[in-house]
C-alpha positions as semicolon CSV with decimal commas, in nm:
position;residue;x (nm);y (nm);z (nm)
1;M;0,007;-0,002;0,013
2;A;0,116;0,352;-0,071
3;K;0,016;0,697;0,045
4;I;-0,021;0,924;-0,254
5;T;-0,099;1,281;-0,210
6;F;-0,296;1,473;-0,476
7;I;-0,259;1,854;-0,481
8;E;-0,545;2,049;-0,645
9;Y;-0,464;2,352;-0,852
10;D;-0,566;2,554;-0,588
11;G;-0,331;2,398;-0,334
12;A;-0,576;2,193;-0,149
13;E;-0,418;1,856;-0,058
14;H;-0,577;1,489;-0,040
15;S;-0,362;1,226;0,101
16;V;-0,490;0,871;0,048
17;D;-0,392;0,508;0,098
18;I;-0,401;0,330;-0,241
19;Q;-0,376;-0,061;-0,235
20;D;-0,100;-0,204;-0,456
21;G;-0,207;-0,306;-0,809
22;L;-0,458;-0,037;-0,843
23;T;-0,399;0,264;-1,059
24;V;-0,346;0,598;-0,910
25;M;-0,679;0,707;-1,088
26;E;-0,868;0,425;-0,920
27;G;-0,723;0,534;-0,601
28;A;-0,852;0,877;-0,638
29;I;-1,193;0,786;-0,757
30;R;-1,216;0,536;-0,475
31;N;-1,130;0,818;-0,238
32;M;-1,350;1,090;-0,404
33;V;-1,047;1,295;-0,493
34;P;-1,178;1,597;-0,668
35;G;-1,034;1,691;-0,999
36;I;-0,995;1,335;-1,144
37;D;-1,284;1,276;-1,354
38;A;-1,195;0,956;-1,528
39;D;-1,464;0,950;-1,812
40;C;-1,341;0,658;-1,960
41;G;-1,296;0,431;-1,648
42;G;-0,935;0,387;-1,689
43;A;-0,915;0,256;-2,034
44;C;-0,665;0,519;-2,149
45;A;-0,929;0,647;-2,400
46;C;-0,952;1,010;-2,269
47;A;-0,761;1,266;-2,098
48;T;-0,965;1,324;-1,777
49;C;-0,726;1,193;-1,532
50;H;-0,433;1,379;-1,608
51;V;-0,181;1,478;-1,334
52;Y;0,198;1,625;-1,322
53;V;0,417;1,372;-1,155
54;D;0,782;1,518;-1,051
55;P;1,031;1,358;-1,281
56;A;1,228;1,244;-0,985
57;W;0,943;0,941;-0,962
58;S;0,974;0,831;-1,335
59;G;1,199;0,541;-1,230
60;K;0,931;0,410;-1,005
61;I;0,627;0,487;-1,205
62;G;0,771;0,405;-1,559
63;E;0,757;0,608;-1,871
64;R;0,450;0,710;-2,092
65;S;0,337;0,449;-2,330
66;S;0,267;0,540;-2,712
67;M;-0,111;0,531;-2,659
68;E;-0,081;0,745;-2,340
69;E;0,115;1,000;-2,534
70;S;-0,157;0,998;-2,789
71;M;-0,417;1,071;-2,536
72;L;-0,224;1,354;-2,389
73;D;-0,278;1,528;-2,706
74;F;-0,635;1,576;-2,565
75;A;-0,533;1,706;-2,248
76;S;-0,509;2,073;-2,136
77;D;-0,165;2,230;-2,019
78;V;0,033;1,934;-2,105
79;Q;0,395;1,951;-1,964
80;D;0,687;1,718;-1,951
81;A;0,579;1,595;-1,600
82;S;0,228;1,520;-1,759
83;R;0,092;1,155;-1,710
84;L;-0,233;0,998;-1,734
85;S;-0,318;0,859;-1,384
86;C;-0,499;0,564;-1,526
87;Q;-0,176;0,450;-1,645
88;I;0,032;0,454;-1,330
89;K;-0,002;0,128;-1,133
90;V;0,057;0,155;-0,770
91;T;0,332;-0,041;-0,582
92;A;0,462;-0,022;-0,236
93;E;0,772;0,168;-0,370
94;M;0,537;0,476;-0,457
95;D;0,478;0,538;-0,098
96;G;0,514;0,923;-0,071
97;L;0,424;1,006;-0,414
98;V;0,281;1,339;-0,493
99;V;0,083;1,413;-0,802
100;R;-0,048;1,788;-0,895
101;L;-0,370;1,832;-1,070
102;P;-0,425;2,075;-1,374
103;K;-0,652;2,357;-1,343
104;E;-0,899;2,162;-1,571
105;Q;-0,949;1,817;-1,729
106;G;-0,985;1,723;-2,079
């Protein structure tokens, strides 16, 4: 299990425990974190679970897939640190991960 902190655009923080094997998006939805819409339910078919992840975590969360890269074309304010939270599978090594939410999704 990992404690992951979601920081909304306005600075509001939500720290939640997410079970290993779930995605960051699933953990956000199950804990009613505002700002993660997840319109496609985690199928990597939209960009409504867009988050920013500090590059220091890339070794633990993996790189973007080509499908994720394509879907990020539909996200607002994409940055180098942009990821779709439905594509980040939680492991115990991610304990302490902080993700920031964009001003708007999609």
